[in-house]
N, C-alpha and C positions, 0 to 999 in steps of 0.2 A: 514820033514820041514812042509809039506802041513796040517799037522793035528797038529803042534805045536801053539803056541801063536802066534797074529799076531803082538806083540809088546814084546819083552823080553831083560829088561835091569837088567846084573849080574854084581858087583862087582864094580859097577861107583864109582871113586874119582875123587874130583874135587879140584883143591888148585889154590888160588890165591895169587902172590907175592911169596916170595922166602925165603929161609934162617930165621930169629927169625920171621920176620913180616908175615910170610908165615899163610895163612887162610884157613883151610881145610873146605869147604864148605858144601861137600858131601864125606862120608865115609863108603865107600864099600855097596852101596844100592843097593838091586836086589828089581825088582817086574815086574810084567806080564800084559800084558791086551789081551785078547781073542777079535776075531771079534765077534763085537755086542754089546761086555760087556761092562757096566759102571763101571769104576776103580776110587775111590776116592785118591788121594795123600793129607792129611790132617796134617796141624801142624803149629805153631805158625810163626812169620815174622821171619827168620833168620835162619827156620830150614833146608832148603836145599832144599825145594820142586821145587821153579821156577828154581834152577839153575840146578836140575837133569833134568826138563822138556826145557830146553832149550840145555842142553847136548844131546838131542834126535838128535837133527836136526843141532847140531854141529853149534849153534849159539851165543857161548862163544866168548869172545876178543880173540886175536890175541894168540899162544902158549906164547909169550915174558911176556904175565900178567896171564892167565889162562893153567893150566896144566889137560888134562883129560885122564884117565884109566879107562879100564874096557871094556865091551861090550855091545853094542846096536845092537840089532838084528833086522829088520821088515820084515815080511813074509820067516826068514830064511836069507835075506842078509846083513851081518856086515856093518852097517852105520859111524862108528867110522872110519875105512879106506876106505871107498866110497871116489873114486874120485869126485871134484867137478862138474863136468856133470851131473852124478846122482843125486847127493843131489841136485840140483838146478829142476830136474824133479820130484824130491819127494817133496819136500818142495810144500806147498802152493797147491799142485797135489793130491798127494796121503796121505800127512800129513798135515793139517794146523793146525794154530796156532793162538788161541785169546789171546791176550795179555792184563796184569791187566790195563795199564795206556792208554787209547788210545789215549789222546794228544801227545805222544811221539811216539805212530806208525803212526799217519797219517801225511802227509807230508801239513803243512799249506798254501803251496803257489798253492795246487791242489784241485779241484773242490770234491766231493764227487762224482760225475760218472765217472771222470777220474781214479780216485782210487780204486773204485768199477769194474770196465770194464776192468782194466787193469790186472786182476787176469783173467779173462776170456780170453782175447783177447791174452797172452800171453801161457794159456795153453789148450787150446781150440780151439784157432784159430778161433773163432766167429768174424762175420763181425760187426762192431759199430752201425748198426741198431740193429741187436739182441741184441748187448752186453748190448745197453741201455733197451730194454724190459726186459731183464733177470734181471738187477739191480732195476727197477723198482719192479719185481716182489719180488726179495729179500727182499726190502725196507722194502715192505709190510709186508712181513711175519714175520720180526722182530720188526714190530709195529712202524716204523718212519711215524708220520703223514705227509700227504700230501707229498710222496716219489717223485711223478714227479718234482715237485717244489723244492724240496730240491737238487736233482742231481746238481746242479749251485752254491751250497752253500759251501762254505770252512769252516771246520772244527769246528774253533774259532766260528762260527755263530751258531752252536750248543749247546745243552748243556751238561755235562757230560754224562749222561744216553743216550742219541741220538747218541755219538759219540759211544758208547760201542756198540748198536746195529747197526750200521754202520759197526764195527770192525767183528759182526756175522756175517752181510750179505757176508762179502767180505770171511772169514774162509770158509762158505759154499758154495760158488759160484761153485765150481768145485767136489762136491759130494765126501768129501775125504774119506778115510777108517779109518783113523783115525782124532778126531777131539780133541787136545789141549787144553783144556779151562785153561788158568790162572785167577784165579778171575774173572770171566766174567761177575758176576753181584754186582761186589763190591761198584758198581756207578750209580746202578740205581734204581729206586722206587720199592717197593714192590708189588706193584701190576703187573710192568711189569717182576721183577725178575720173576714172577708165569707163566709169559706169554713166558719167555725165556726157561726158563726150560720144559715149555708143548713143545713148538716150537724143541727144540734142540731134545729131547726124543720122538716127533713125526718122526724127519726125520731120526733120528737113528733106528727105528721101521722098515719106509720105505726103508731106502738106507741099514739095515745091516751095518750103522756106529759105529764105536768102538770109546768111548771116555774116554777119560783122563782127570780127572776134579780137579783141583789143588785150594785148598779153605781153610780158616779157621772156614768157617762157615758152624759148627756141623749140624744146621738145614737143611741145604742143603745135606751134607750127606747122610742123614736119609732118606731122600725123594728119591734119586735118584740112590742109590749107588747099585752094585752086591757084589764089593768086597771092604777093605778099606786097606788102608796103612796110618799108624800114623809113620810121621816123625819129630825127633828133634835132634838138634844139629848133622845133614848129618847124621842120621842113619834111619833106618827104625825101628820103637821099637815095634810094634806089627801089624798083619795084619789078616784078617777075614771078614767075613760077615757082613753087619750090626749089625744085631741082637745079632752076639757073641760080639763086639768094643762097643756098646751102653747098651746091659745088662750084660754081664758078661766081661769087660774088665780087663785084665791081668798087663799091667803094669802100675805103680804109673803115670807117664805121660799121660796116656790115661786116669786114672782117674780124673787128672787135669785138664786136659782140658775140662772132660763133665762137672768139679764143675763151671769153667769160664763163669761165665755171668753177664752182667750187673745188678749190685742189689743196693739196697735201694730206698731214695726219696730226694730228695731236700727238705730243712727244710723250713716251712711256709713262705711265702713270705710277708710284710707287704704292705697292702695294701695303707697306706696313706705316704709310703716311698718317699724321694722326685721323681721325673719325672728326667731321664736320656735322653733319646731321644723320642721324640715323631714326628708322621709325620699326617699329615691331607691330603686327596684328593692327596695323592702322584700318578703319572702319569708317565711310561716313555714307550713311543710310535716309534716303529722303522718305518720310511718308508720303502715303498717297490716302487722304482722306475722302471718304464719299456719304452720302444718306444727310438728311435733315441735322443732324448734330454734327456733321464732320465729322464722326468718328475716321482713326486710324485702320484702313484695311489691309493694307498691304507697305511695301517698303520697294522703292527704286535704289538697290545695293549699285552708289557710283563707284565708290570703293571699299573692296571685302576682303579684308585681311592681308593685305599688303605690307610686307615687310624688305625693308633694304637698306645699305650703308653709302655714305657718299662721304669720299675721303678729301683731303685737302689736295687742292690742284688738280682734282679729277670731275671728269666731266659723265656724268650720267644721262643717257639719250632715253628717254620716255618715250615709245612709239606705238601705235596703235591707232584705229579708225575713230572717225568723230565718233562721242558718247561713251568711248571705251573707259574714260574716269580719269585721262593723264592730267586736264588741267587742275579737275577735282584734288587728286593726291597734292599737286604742288601747292593748291590753295591751303589744304587743311595740315601741311607740314609747315607753313609760313602761319599756323593760328590765324587765319583770315576767314575760315568756316567751321563750324564744329564738327569732330569726331571723336571717335573713341579710338583705344590704343595709344601706344605710346610715343612721345616724339622728344627725341633728345638733340640739341643745340649743343655740340662743344661738349659733352657731356654731361650738361644741364638739363635737367627737364622739364620742359618748356611747357608739355599738355594741360598740366594742371594749374600752370602759372598765372597768378591773377596778371591783369591787363597794365596796372601802374609797376610792376615787376618786370612785364616784358616788354614794357616801352623803352630801357634802354638798349635791349638788343635789337631793337627793330633796324636799329643804323645798318646793322651787319648782317641782316637778312634782307634783302630786295628782290623787286619782282618785275620785268618787263612783259608788258600785256599783251595779248596778241592784234588787239584793233588800237591802234595808237590813237586814231580821233577820237572816240569813245574816251579814252583815256588821260587825254590831254586837257586840260580844262581850255576852252574857247576865250574865257576873258583874261587869262595869263600871257605874259608875252614869253617868249621863248628863257629870256634869263629869269623870269621870277620862278616859271616851273621847273627849271633844273637846281636853282638857289631855295625852292621852298624845304628839299630835305634839309642842307645845311643849316637853316635857321631853325627848324624844329630840332635838330640834335644837336644845338648849340657851338656848331663849327661856323658861324659867321665872321672868319676873318679873311681878309683877300676874295671876298667871293666872286667882286668880277674877274680877277684872275683863272678862279676855280673854274668858274663857267667857260671861261675864251678857253681854257684848257680840254674840258670835257667836250665841245664843239669841234675842236680840233680831233680831238682822237676818234670821233665817228664821222671826221671826213666833212666837217660843215666848217662856216668860216665865224670869227667872232663878231663881226659884222652883222649876222642873222639873228644876234640876240634880242632885238629891240620888234623885232617882228611876230606876228601871231600865227596858232598852228595852221589856219585856214589857207594863209600864204604860201604851204607847202605844199609839195607832191607826198602820196603816202608813203613813199620809201624816206622823203626824206622826214617825215612825222617819225617814224619808227627809230630812226637816229637819234632824233631828238630825247624819244621815251629812254632809250640806251643811254644814251648820254646822263640822262637824269638818277637811272642806277647807279652808272659806275661813279658819278660825282662823289659819293660817300664812300667809295673804296671799301665794300662789303666782303666780307668772308663767305658769304654764299648766296647764290642768286639763282631764281628761277626765271628762264628763258622760256617762255609760250610762243612759241611759235615767232621767233624775234627775226626769223628773215622772208617770213613767209607774203610780206607786203613788199620786199624788194625785188628788183631788176639782177639777175644774172652778175654783173660784173660787182654791182652793191652788196650783194650777196658774199661775193670773195673776199670784198673790203671788209666787212662786218666779219667774218668767220678769222679774215687773219688777227683783228685786232682782237677779237674773245680770246684768241689762243696767246697773243703776244700778251693780254692782261692777265693771264693765267700761269704762263710762266714766269713774269715779274713780280706778281702777285700772293700766287700760289690759293687764289680765289678757285672755290667750288661750283661747277654749274648744275643744276639739273635742267637738260634741254628737252622740253614738252615740244614735239613736232610729227608731222606726218610725212617730213621730206626725208628721205633714207638717204638722200646723196650728202645733205648737212650732215644726218647724224654720222656719214662714214667718215666726213673730213674733222668733227669734233670730239666726237663721245669716245671714250676708253672704256665703257661700259654699257651693255644697253638692257633694257627692261621691256619688253611684250608685254601689251596690256590689252584686254577684250572683257567687255561686262565687268567693268572693274576690278577685276583679278590678274595676275601676272599670268602669262600662257608659260613664257620662257625670259631666263636672261644669261648672261655671262656675257665671257670679253666681247668688246665689238668685233674684231676679227674672226670669233667662231660664229657668232651671231650672225654676223651679214654672209660670211662666206660658207657656211657650213650649218644652216638652221635645221634644229630638229624637229619641230613643231607643223604640223601642214599648215596650221594661219600664218605663221613666221616665213614659210614658203612660199604662199600666195602674196603676202605684203612685198617680198624681195622682187616676186615674178612682175608685178605691177609696176614696183618703182624705177627698178634697172632692164624694163621691157626684154624679158629674157623671152627667146623665140619657144623655149620648151615649157612655158608655163601654161597650166590647165586653165580653160577658161572659164570652167564649171567653178575650180578651186577658187579662181580669184574673187568670183561674184559671191562667196559665200558670205 
C-alpha cells in the first residue's frame, strides 16, 4: 500500500431517504488522489461531487437519513469502518476540508482567533501565544488585511470573501497530507482567487500536500489540475488529464459543460429612462471602539461619499474586491443599514423616511443575498419561503399559482415546493432565493453575487432569465459581484469600488475594454486571464 494512491475511493454509493422518496446522490463513484497530486472533481450543482467529498471523512448525516456503501482508503486504511477516535485524529489534521459556504461553517459566537487557533490547540498542542502568532501568519498568507486586528472580529463582521480566507487558513493550519477544497473560491473576487490558487499551489509544492479540488469553474480546473474527473447525476462520466478533457472530450456531458458560458449582452439601455434609484454622497462609517469605556477612536469607512444613478430597465454592475464596500452600498440603498447622505427611490426621499412609511415600498425594492443557505429559513418549505412576501404585502391571491410560476421561472419544478432548503444543492438554493425576490415583481433588485453559487450552465440560464425579466418588466438591477464575466453579460453601466469609494465608473463596454485606472486594469487582467497582465499590479 505504500506505493499506492494516498486516497482511493471505490464504488461509492450514497442514498438519502428510503423507499420511493430515496435520492441516489452518488452511484458507484471511483477516483484516486496520489501524494502531491491535484485532482479536480468537476460537475454541476447536484452532481454528487460535494456528497462524495463529505463521504471521505464520514461527515454525512446519520445513517437514518443517509446511507453510504463502498470503500474509502486513506494511506491504505479503510475510513468507512474506522472508529470515531481514529476519524477525529485524521479530520482537520491529516485530511482538512474547506467548505463552500463559510458562514455556515464558522461559529457566529466565536472570534476569528478562537476558531483559527482551536485547530492548532487540539491537533498540535501549541500554547495559546504560539497559536496566536501562527494564526496571524496564516491570515497574512491568505491575504486577509490587517490580520492582527481581525483576530477579535466575529465572522459576520467580515465580507464573504474574507470569511472564506479564514476557512482556508484554518484548513492549512496543520499542514495536512490532503486538502479537500469544496468550491473554495466561489465567494472571493478574481484577484484574490488568483492569490488563493497561487497560495495553495505553493504550499502544496512546499509540503507535498495532495489537493482534491471540487468545483464547477472550468477555468480553475484547467489551470491547476493534474487529473480531472467529470461527475454528473452521481456518476463519474469521464476522467483524464486537462488536455484530454478540454481538447478531446469523449462524453456528451463533458462537451455540454465546456460549451456552457455566460453569453450575450444586455439590450441597449435608455439614457433618458426614468430614474429608479439615486444616491448622493452616501456614507456608511462603522465606529472603531477601544479602551475601558469603549470610546470611538476611529471609523471603518465602508462606503465613503458614493453617488450614482440607476434607471428603469438598467443594470448597474458594482465590482471590486472583497471588503471594497459593494454589499454595504446595496444594503444602505435599501435602508437595511444606517447611512448618511441622500437616497431617492422613484424621486421619493427615503433616507429620512420612518419605517412605517417605508414599509409599503419594500415590495418594490428586493434583494437576493450572496449566501442562500443563511438567507433561507431551514424551518420553512420552499412554498412558504417564496409566498412569505406575498402575505406580508397583501398579495395573497392565487398564491399557489404564483409560487409555481416563480419556481418555473428559475428553472425548478412546482413539485419541489414542499421540500426544505437543506434538501437542495447550493445552486438550487440560490434559485429559490431569486424566485422569492421575483415573485413580488419589484421595480428595483439588489443582486448580491446572484450566480456565485451556481455552476456554469445554470449561470447562463439565470443571466438569460434576468435579462428577459428586465426587458419584460423594465426592472432595474444593482448587480454586486466579483465575476466580471457575469458583469459583461448583464451590466449596462459599471461602478468600480475600492476601500469604500468609487475608483472608476462608466458605460460597461468602455470600462471593460478600455479601463482608465490601474486598479480597474488589474481587475480586468485577473478576470479575463490576460497574458499581458502585470503580476505585481494584480497583487495590489
